[in-house]
LODO-256857 format. One line per 5 residues: number of its first residue (from 0); for each residue x, y, z of N, C-alpha, C. Coordinates in steps of 0.2 Angstrom, whole numbers. Each point is the difference from the previous one (the first is absolute). Last residue first. Example, Ala and Ser with C-alpha at 12.3 -4.5 7.8 and 13.67 -1.06 7.14 Angstrom:
<sites>
1	64 -11 35 4 6 1 -4 5 3 | 2 -28 0 -4 6 0 4 6 0
</sites>
This chain:
<sites>
392	268 -498 -101 0 -6 -4 8 -2 -1 | -11 19 13 1 -7 4 1 -6 -5 | -3 23 -7 4 1 5 2 -7 4 | -15 1 -19 6 3 -2 5 0 6 | -23 -5 4 4 -5 -2 7 1 -3
387	-14 18 8 2 -5 6 4 -6 -3 | -9 15 -16 5 3 4 3 -4 6 | -19 -7 -12 6 0 -5 6 3 4 | -21 2 10 3 -7 1 6 -1 -4 | -14 19 -3 4 1 6 4 -7 1
382	-17 2 -17 7 2 -2 5 1 6 | -23 -5 4 4 -6 -1 7 2 -3 | -20 12 14 5 3 -5 5 -6 -1 | -27 2 9 7 -4 0 4 3 -6 | -22 7 12 5 4 -3 6 -4 0
377	-22 -6 9 6 0 4 6 3 -4 | -23 -1 -8 0 4 6 7 0 3 | -4 -14 -19 0 7 -2 1 5 6 | -5 -23 3 7 1 -2 1 7 -2 | -22 -6 6 5 -1 6 7 2 -2
372	-17 -1 -17 0 6 5 5 0 5 | -2 -19 -14 4 6 -3 -1 6 4 | -11 -19 8 7 -1 0 4 6 -3 | -25 -5 2 3 5 4 8 0 0 | -15 -16 -11 -1 6 -2 3 6 3
367	1 -23 8 5 2 -5 -1 7 -3 | -7 -5 25 -2 -2 -6 5 2 -6 | 8 -7 25 -3 6 -3 -3 -3 -7 | 14 -13 15 -7 1 3 -4 6 -3 | 26 1 -3 -3 -6 2 -7 1 4
362	16 18 -6 -4 -2 -6 -5 -7 2 | 17 10 15 -5 5 -1 -5 -2 -5 | 19 -14 4 -5 0 5 -5 5 0 | 17 -1 -17 -4 -6 0 -5 0 6 | 15 19 -1 -5 0 -5 -4 -7 0
357	20 7 13 -6 -1 3 -6 -1 -5 | 23 4 -7 0 -6 4 -7 -1 3 | 3 19 -13 1 -6 -4 -1 -6 4 | 1 21 11 -6 -2 -3 0 -6 -5 | 20 8 10 -4 -3 5 -7 -2 -3
352	16 10 -14 2 -7 2 -5 -3 5 | -4 23 -7 -2 -5 -5 3 -7 2 | 1 23 11 -4 -5 3 -1 -6 -5 | 21 19 2 -6 -1 -3 -4 -7 3 | 17 19 12 -1 -7 -2 -6 -1 -4
347	16 22 4 -7 -2 2 -1 -7 -4 | 19 14 -4 1 -3 7 -7 -3 2 | 3 13 -20 3 -7 -1 1 -3 7 | -19 18 -6 6 0 3 3 -7 -1 | -19 15 -14 1 -6 3 8 1 3
342	-15 22 -2 3 -5 -5 1 -6 5 | -17 17 7 4 3 -5 3 -6 -4 | -19 9 20 2 -6 -4 4 3 -6 | -12 15 15 7 -2 2 3 -6 -4 | -23 9 -3 6 4 -3 7 -2 2
337	-23 -15 -1 4 3 5 6 4 -4 | -17 -13 -11 -3 7 2 5 3 5 | 3 -23 -7 1 5 -6 -2 7 2 | -3 -17 16 7 2 -1 1 4 -6 | -21 -9 3 1 5 6 7 2 -1
332	-7 -16 -15 -3 6 -1 2 5 5 | 8 -22 3 3 3 -5 -3 7 -2 | -10 -13 17 6 3 2 4 3 -5 | -20 -10 -6 -1 6 4 6 3 3 | 1 -22 -10 -2 6 -5 -1 6 3
327	3 -18 14 7 2 -3 -2 5 -6 | -18 -8 12 4 4 5 7 2 -4 | -15 -15 -11 -3 7 0 4 5 5 | 6 -23 -2 1 3 -7 -2 7 1 | 5 -10 24 -3 -3 -6 1 5 -7
322	17 -2 23 -7 2 -2 -3 -4 -6 | 26 7 3 -5 -2 5 -7 1 -2 | 22 6 -11 -4 -5 -3 -5 -3 5 | 16 18 4 -4 2 -6 -4 -5 -3 | 14 -3 19 -5 4 2 -4 2 -6
317	13 -23 3 2 7 -2 -6 4 1 | 3 -22 15 -3 3 -6 2 7 -2 | 6 -13 21 4 -1 -6 -3 2 -7 | -11 2 22 6 4 0 5 -1 -6 | -26 -4 -4 5 -2 4 6 4 1
312	-25 -2 -12 4 6 3 4 -3 5 | -11 -14 -21 0 2 7 5 5 2 | -14 -1 -23 7 -2 2 0 1 7 | -20 -4 -20 2 3 6 7 -3 3 | -14 0 -22 7 0 1 2 2 7
307	-24 7 -4 4 -4 -6 7 1 2 | -17 11 12 1 -7 2 4 -4 -5 | -12 21 -10 1 -1 8 1 -8 1 | -3 10 -22 6 -2 2 1 -1 8 | -21 5 -14 4 -5 -4 7 -2 4
302	-16 16 9 -4 -6 -1 5 -5 -3 | 8 22 2 0 -4 6 -4 -7 0 | 1 13 -20 7 -2 2 0 -3 7 | -19 11 -10 1 -7 -3 6 -3 3 | -7 23 4 -4 -5 4 1 -7 -2
297	15 24 -2 -3 -6 -3 -3 -4 5 | 13 20 5 -7 0 0 -4 -6 -3 | 25 3 0 -3 -1 7 -8 0 0 | 11 5 -20 1 -7 2 -2 -2 7 | -1 22 -8 -4 -4 -4 0 -7 2
292	15 15 10 -7 1 3 -5 -4 -4 | 22 0 -8 0 -3 6 -7 0 3 | 5 13 -19 -1 -7 -2 0 -4 6 | 3 23 3 -6 -2 -3 -1 -7 -1 | 21 7 7 -5 0 5 -7 -1 -2
287	17 1 -16 1 -6 4 -5 0 6 | 1 19 -14 -3 -5 -3 1 -7 4 | 10 20 9 -7 0 -1 -3 -6 -3 | 24 2 1 -3 -2 6 -8 1 0 | 16 5 -18 -3 -6 0 -4 -2 7
282	13 21 -5 -5 -1 -5 -4 -7 0 | 17 7 16 -6 4 1 -5 -1 -6 | 21 -12 0 -5 -3 5 -6 5 1 | 13 -3 -24 1 4 7 -5 -3 5 | 9 -16 -20 -5 6 1 0 3 7
277	14 -19 -11 2 6 3 -5 6 1 | -1 -24 -10 3 5 -4 2 7 3 | -11 -18 12 6 -3 -3 4 5 -4 | -22 5 8 5 0 5 7 -2 -2 | -18 -1 -15 2 7 1 5 1 6
272	-9 -21 -6 4 2 -5 2 7 1 | -16 -9 15 7 -3 1 5 2 -5 | -22 7 -2 3 4 5 7 -3 1 | -14 -11 -15 2 7 -3 4 4 5 | -9 -21 6 6 -1 -4 2 7 -3
267	-19 -1 14 6 -1 4 6 -1 -5 | -21 3 -10 2 6 3 7 -1 4 | -11 -19 -9 3 4 -6 3 7 3 | -12 -15 14 6 -2 -1 4 4 -5 | -22 5 5 4 2 5 7 -3 -1
262	-16 -6 -16 1 7 0 5 2 6 | -7 -23 -2 5 2 -5 1 7 0 | -9 -18 17 -1 7 0 5 3 -5 | -1 -24 7 -5 2 -5 -2 7 -1 | 17 -14 14 -7 1 3 -5 2 -5
257	22 -1 -7 -2 -7 1 -7 0 3 | 10 21 -3 -2 -3 -6 -2 -7 1 | 8 11 19 -7 3 -3 -2 -3 -6 | 21 -6 8 -5 -2 5 -7 2 -3 | 19 9 -11 -1 -8 -1 -5 -2 4
252	6 22 4 -3 -1 -7 -2 -7 -1 | 12 6 20 -8 1 0 -3 -1 -7 | 23 -2 1 -3 -6 4 -7 2 0 | 12 17 -9 1 -6 -4 -4 -6 3 | 3 20 13 -5 1 -6 0 -6 -4
247	16 -1 16 -7 -1 3 -5 2 -5 | 22 4 -6 -1 -7 1 -7 -2 3 | 7 23 -4 -1 -4 -6 -2 -7 1 | 6 13 19 -7 1 -3 -1 -3 -6 | 21 0 9 -4 -5 3 -7 1 -2
242	23 7 -13 -6 2 3 -5 -5 3 | 27 -1 -4 -6 -2 -4 -6 2 4 | 24 2 7 -3 6 -3 -7 -2 -4 | 18 -20 2 0 6 4 -4 6 -3 | -8 -25 -6 6 5 -1 0 6 4
237	-16 -19 0 5 1 5 6 4 -2 | -19 -6 -15 -2 4 6 4 1 5 | 7 -13 -19 -2 7 -2 -2 4 6 | 16 -21 -2 -6 1 3 -2 7 0 | 14 -11 -20 1 1 7 -7 1 3
232	7 -13 -24 -1 6 3 1 0 8 | 2 -19 -14 5 4 -2 -1 7 3 | -7 -28 5 -2 8 0 6 4 -2 | -2 -25 4 1 3 -7 -1 7 0 | -3 -13 20 7 0 -2 1 2 -7
227	-22 -1 9 4 5 4 7 0 -3 | -19 -14 -8 3 5 -4 4 5 4 | -21 -11 12 4 -3 -5 4 6 -4 | -12 -6 26 1 5 -5 5 -2 -6 | -19 -12 19 7 1 -2 0 5 -5
222	-18 -14 18 2 6 -3 7 0 -2 | -24 -15 7 7 0 0 2 6 -4 | -24 -10 13 4 4 -4 7 0 1 | -26 -12 6 7 0 1 3 5 -5 | -24 -2 2 2 -4 6 8 0 1
217	-19 17 -13 7 -2 0 1 -4 7 | -24 3 -13 4 1 6 7 -2 -1 | -21 -3 -14 4 6 -2 4 2 6 | -5 -25 -3 -5 5 -2 4 6 -2 | 17 -11 9 -6 -4 1 -6 5 -1
212	28 1 -7 -6 2 1 -5 -5 2 | 27 8 -1 -4 -6 0 -7 2 2 | 22 15 -11 -5 -2 5 -3 -6 -1 | 23 16 -5 -3 -7 -2 -6 -1 5 | 14 22 -9 -4 -2 5 -3 -7 -2
207	21 18 -8 -4 -6 -2 -3 -2 7 | 14 23 -11 -3 -4 5 -5 -5 -2 | 14 16 -14 3 -6 2 -4 -4 5 | -5 26 0 4 -4 -5 3 -7 2 | -24 11 8 8 1 2 4 -4 -5
202	-24 10 -8 3 -6 4 7 1 1 | -16 11 -16 -1 2 7 2 -5 5 | -2 -12 -22 0 8 1 -2 1 7 | 12 -23 -5 -7 3 0 1 8 0 | 16 -23 1 -1 5 -5 -7 3 -1
197	10 -19 14 3 7 2 -1 5 -5 | -19 -11 11 6 3 -2 4 -5 -4 | -17 -12 14 -1 7 -1 7 3 -2 | -11 -26 0 5 4 2 -2 7 -2 | -13 -23 8 -1 6 -4 6 4 1
192	-12 -26 6 7 4 0 -1 6 -5 | -20 -15 14 3 2 -7 6 4 2 | -19 -18 11 5 4 2 4 1 -7 | -26 -8 9 5 0 -5 6 5 2 | -15 -10 20 -1 4 -6 6 -1 -5
187	-13 -10 24 4 -2 -5 -1 4 -7 | -4 8 27 -3 -3 -6 5 -2 -5 | 3 11 22 0 -8 0 -4 -3 -6 | 6 24 5 -6 -2 3 -1 -8 0 | 19 11 -10 0 2 8 -6 -2 3
182	5 -15 -21 1 7 1 0 1 8 | 8 -23 -14 -5 3 4 2 8 1 | 5 -13 -23 3 0 7 -6 4 4 | 8 -8 -28 -6 0 6 4 0 6 | 7 8 -26 0 -6 4 -5 2 5
177	3 10 -26 -1 1 7 0 -7 4 | 14 7 -23 -7 -2 2 0 0 8 | 17 17 -12 -1 -7 1 -7 -2 2 | 6 19 -17 -1 0 7 -1 -8 2 | 4 11 -23 6 -3 4 -2 -1 7
172	-15 7 -19 4 6 3 6 -3 5 | -20 -16 -3 2 5 -5 3 6 4 | 3 -22 13 -6 3 -3 2 5 -6 | 14 -23 9 -1 7 1 -7 3 -4 | 14 -24 12 -4 3 -5 -1 7 1
167	12 -15 15 4 4 -5 -4 3 -5 | -10 -21 12 5 4 3 4 4 -6 | -18 -17 -1 -1 7 -3 5 4 3 | -5 -28 -5 4 5 4 -1 7 -3 | -18 -21 -3 6 4 -3 3 5 5
162	-21 -14 3 6 -4 0 7 3 -3 | -22 11 3 -1 -6 -5 7 -4 0 | 6 19 12 -6 1 -4 -1 -6 -5 | 16 8 24 -2 -4 -6 -6 2 -3 | 19 14 14 -7 -2 0 -1 -4 -6
157	22 11 16 -3 -5 -5 -7 -1 0 | 15 23 9 -3 -7 2 -2 -4 -6 | 20 19 1 -7 -1 -2 -2 -7 2 | 21 18 6 -2 -7 0 -7 0 -1 | 16 22 -8 -3 -4 5 -2 -7 -1
152	11 19 -13 3 -6 1 -3 -4 6 | -3 21 -20 -3 -4 5 4 -6 2 | 4 18 -17 4 0 6 -3 -4 6 | -7 3 -24 6 -4 1 3 1 6 | -25 4 -11 4 1 6 6 -4 0
147	-13 8 -23 1 -5 5 4 2 6 | -15 11 -22 5 1 5 0 -6 5 | -9 -3 -26 -2 3 6 6 0 5 | 5 -1 -26 -3 -4 5 -1 4 6 | 9 7 -22 -6 2 2 -3 -5 6
142	22 1 -12 -5 -5 -3 -7 2 3 | 21 18 -5 -3 -5 5 -5 -4 -3 | 18 17 -8 -5 -4 -4 -2 -6 5 | 10 27 3 0 -7 2 -5 -4 -4 | 9 23 -11 -4 -2 6 1 -7 1
137	14 19 -12 -2 -7 -2 -3 -3 6 | 6 22 0 -2 0 -7 -1 -7 -2 | 8 8 22 -7 3 -2 -2 -1 -7 | 15 -16 17 0 4 -6 -7 3 -1 | 6 -17 17 0 7 2 0 5 -6
132	1 -24 -2 -6 2 4 -1 7 1 | 20 -8 -10 -5 0 -5 -7 2 4 | 19 -2 12 1 5 -4 -6 1 -5 | 3 -19 15 -3 6 3 0 6 -4 | -1 -25 -10 5 5 3 -4 6 3
127	-16 -21 -3 7 2 -3 4 5 3 | -23 -12 4 5 1 5 7 1 -3 | -19 -5 -14 -2 5 5 5 2 5 | 5 -17 -16 -1 7 -3 -2 5 5 | 1 -22 7 7 2 -1 0 7 -4
122	-21 -11 4 3 2 6 7 3 -1 | -10 -10 -18 -3 7 1 2 2 7 | 7 -21 -7 3 5 -4 -3 7 2 | -9 -18 11 7 1 2 3 5 -4 | -22 -7 -5 0 4 6 7 2 2
117	-6 -3 -26 0 -4 6 1 4 6 | -9 15 -19 6 -5 1 -2 -5 6 | -14 19 -7 -1 -6 -4 6 -5 1 | -1 22 11 -5 -5 3 -1 -6 -4 | 16 17 -7 2 -4 6 -5 -4 3
112	-6 13 -18 5 -5 -2 2 -4 6 | -14 18 4 -4 -5 -3 5 -6 -2 | 10 20 7 -3 -3 6 -4 -6 -3 | 10 14 -15 5 -4 3 -3 -4 6 | -13 15 -12 2 -6 -4 5 -5 3
107	-7 21 10 -6 -5 0 2 -6 -4 | 15 18 0 0 -3 7 -5 -6 0 | 2 13 -19 5 -4 0 0 -4 7 | -16 17 -4 -1 -6 -4 5 -5 0 | 3 20 12 -5 -4 3 -2 -6 -4
102	15 16 -9 3 -3 6 -5 -5 3 | -8 13 -18 5 -5 -2 3 -4 6 | -14 18 4 -4 -6 -3 5 -5 -2 | 2 20 18 4 -2 -6 -3 -7 -2 | -5 12 21 -4 3 -6 3 -2 -7
97	11 -7 21 -7 -1 1 -4 2 -6 | 22 6 2 0 -7 -2 -8 -2 0 | 5 22 7 2 -1 -8 -1 -7 -2 | -2 5 23 -6 2 -4 1 -1 -7 | 18 -5 14 -5 -4 1 -6 2 -4
92	18 14 1 2 -6 -4 -6 -5 0 | -1 19 14 -1 2 -7 1 -6 -5 | 5 -3 23 -7 0 -1 -2 2 -7 | 23 0 6 -3 -7 0 -7 0 -1 | 10 21 3 2 -3 -6 -3 -7 -1
87	-4 12 21 -3 3 -6 2 -3 -7 | 11 -9 20 -7 -1 0 -4 3 -6 | 24 0 8 -2 -4 -6 -7 0 -1 | 11 9 19 1 5 -5 -2 -4 -7 | 0 -12 21 -5 5 0 0 5 -6
82	9 -26 -2 2 6 4 -5 6 -1 | -3 -22 -10 5 -2 5 2 6 4 | -21 -9 -15 3 7 2 5 -2 6 | -12 -15 -21 4 0 7 3 7 1 | -22 -10 -16 6 4 0 3 -1 7
77	-19 -12 -19 3 0 6 6 5 0 | -26 -5 -13 7 1 -1 3 0 7 | -24 -7 -16 3 1 6 8 2 -1 | -28 -7 -11 7 3 -1 3 2 7 | -8 -20 4 2 5 -6 -6 5 -1
72	3 -11 25 -2 -1 -7 3 5 -5 | 10 -11 24 -2 7 -3 -3 -2 -7 | 11 -16 14 -7 1 1 -3 6 -3 | 24 -7 -2 -5 -4 -3 -7 0 1 | 16 13 12 0 2 -6 -5 -4 -5
67	6 -7 22 -5 5 0 -1 3 -7 | 16 -16 3 -6 -3 1 -6 5 0 | 22 7 -1 -2 -3 -7 -6 -3 1 | 9 9 19 -2 5 -4 -2 -3 -7 | 9 -15 15 -6 2 2 -3 6 -4
62	22 -7 -4 -5 -5 -2 -7 1 2 | 17 15 8 -1 0 -8 -5 -5 -2 | 9 2 23 -6 3 -2 -2 0 -7 | 21 -8 10 -5 -3 4 -7 2 -2 | 20 8 -10 -1 -7 -2 -6 -2 4
57	0 26 -2 5 -5 0 -2 -7 -2 | -10 26 -5 -2 -7 3 6 -4 -2 | -1 27 5 3 -5 -4 -2 -7 2 | -14 24 1 5 -3 3 3 -5 -5 | -24 5 -2 4 5 3 5 -3 3
52	-17 -7 -21 4 -3 6 5 5 2 | -24 -1 -15 6 4 2 3 -3 6 | -18 -7 -21 3 -2 6 6 4 1 | -23 4 -15 7 2 1 2 -3 7 | -22 -2 -7 3 -1 -6 7 2 0
47	-21 -9 19 6 4 -2 1 -1 -8 | -17 -10 15 -2 7 -1 6 3 -4 | 2 -22 8 -6 0 -5 -2 7 -2 | 17 -5 17 2 -1 -7 -5 1 -5 | -3 14 22 0 -8 -1 3 0 -7
42	-4 21 9 1 -4 7 0 -7 -1 | 5 24 -16 -3 -6 1 2 -3 7 | -3 27 -9 5 -6 2 -4 -6 1 | -3 24 -16 -3 -4 5 5 -6 2 | 7 25 -8 -1 -7 -2 -4 -3 5
37	10 24 -3 -7 -2 1 -2 -7 -2 | 22 12 2 -3 -1 -7 -7 -2 0 | 12 4 20 0 6 -4 -2 -1 -7 | 1 -18 15 -5 5 2 0 6 -4 | 16 -17 -5 -7 -2 -1 -5 5 2
32	22 4 6 -1 1 -7 -7 -2 -2 | 7 -4 22 -1 7 -1 -1 2 -8 | 4 -22 7 -7 2 3 -1 7 -2 | 21 -9 -4 -5 -3 -5 -6 3 2 | 17 5 14 1 4 -6 -5 -2 -5
27	1 -12 20 -2 6 1 0 5 -6 | 10 -22 -1 -8 0 1 -3 7 1 | 24 -2 0 -3 -1 -7 -7 0 0 | 10 0 21 1 6 -3 -3 0 -7 | 0 -20 12 -5 5 2 1 6 -3
22	12 -22 -3 -3 3 -5 -5 6 2 | 13 -18 12 5 5 -2 -3 5 -5 | -12 -24 2 5 3 5 5 5 -3 | -22 -2 -14 4 -5 3 5 3 5 | -26 6 -12 6 2 3 4 -6 3
17	-21 7 -19 2 -5 5 7 2 2 | -23 10 -15 7 1 3 1 -4 6 | -16 2 -23 0 -3 6 8 0 3 | -15 17 -19 6 -4 3 -2 -4 6 | -12 11 -22 -2 -2 7 6 -4 3
12	-6 18 -23 4 -4 4 -3 -2 7 | -15 4 -22 3 4 5 5 -5 4 | -8 0 -26 -1 -4 6 4 4 5 | -2 6 -24 -5 3 5 0 -3 7 | 14 -8 -18 2 7 1 -5 3 5
7	-5 -22 -7 6 0 4 2 7 2 | -18 -3 -15 -2 -2 7 7 0 5 | 2 5 -23 -4 5 3 -1 -2 7 | 11 -16 -13 4 6 1 -4 5 4 | -12 -18 -8 5 -2 6 4 6 2
2	-14 2 -19 -4 1 6 5 -2 6 | 9 -2 -21 -1 7 2 -4 1 6 | 3 -22 -9 7 3 3 -1 7 2
</sites>
């Protein structure tokens, strides 16, 4: 027991931060706290020991949050940061629970007990009241089953095997078994349905992209945004007086992090936080220019982003979204260096609704490995859709 206490006390926090619609401001506050505390962040459940939900997960997303929670290995804890001001306190609570051997032992015992019950009873325990799931002192007692895609409604072809019908069977992780279809070259290849989102780090809140793959190429894509009706926050980036530079730095940080340039992404987040806290323009202009020159000098980014997520430059295309991922990144960098750039105007239309509509056509024919780069380069502010639904609902 003493060894367990020592190991838990010395375990570094590693949060996995996921954002739900309306949670952008909370997410920014969490990222700032994590940066100031010099914590490492997780990009998958296997790396994490703290699940941080930024915003309020409503009925549409809470079951998916619980599935994600079930994928995080013990020791672990979960906190819900519903407002920006709650971030420091909730992260303190998370660390305390993570380092508490009695809490972790109780949680592990409940999880094992749930796993020994019949499946129906364990399922009822796993999907109990939301109040119990969100408690910081009584963690969910999930059965530990792998995450399943509950959102897939597509039709699957029937393929017999030794006379048995295999339709509806799933592989480990809940991915439906592959069917077969002709690809664009006329070859018959396995066809696999793979959903992306809605709970990924560095991912637009609530966005779900359901892909149909052949090999590693996206043959078809369908897009929807979950949880808009449950959102309690507003569109943070569209508030009057919100600095445009902070949004562009935030978008750049996400794209650079997904591209694998963690250092440049960290600098972008630090500069973003300085802009949001009102650092004088004269003080921050120099660091922004130096960061921009560093990004522009990179030889890897052109190799990685050129031609990725190409958006046709048509009259209907928002100017900020035209071109490929590299063009959009450079556009943000150049705008950040422009001293005339100040704040967002409520009269300026956001390109998110247009981008959501065209995203399937932009993704189709691309390799799955580029999908997250494409989505990040489009800077989708799905919180903006909550405003539109409120006006037209």
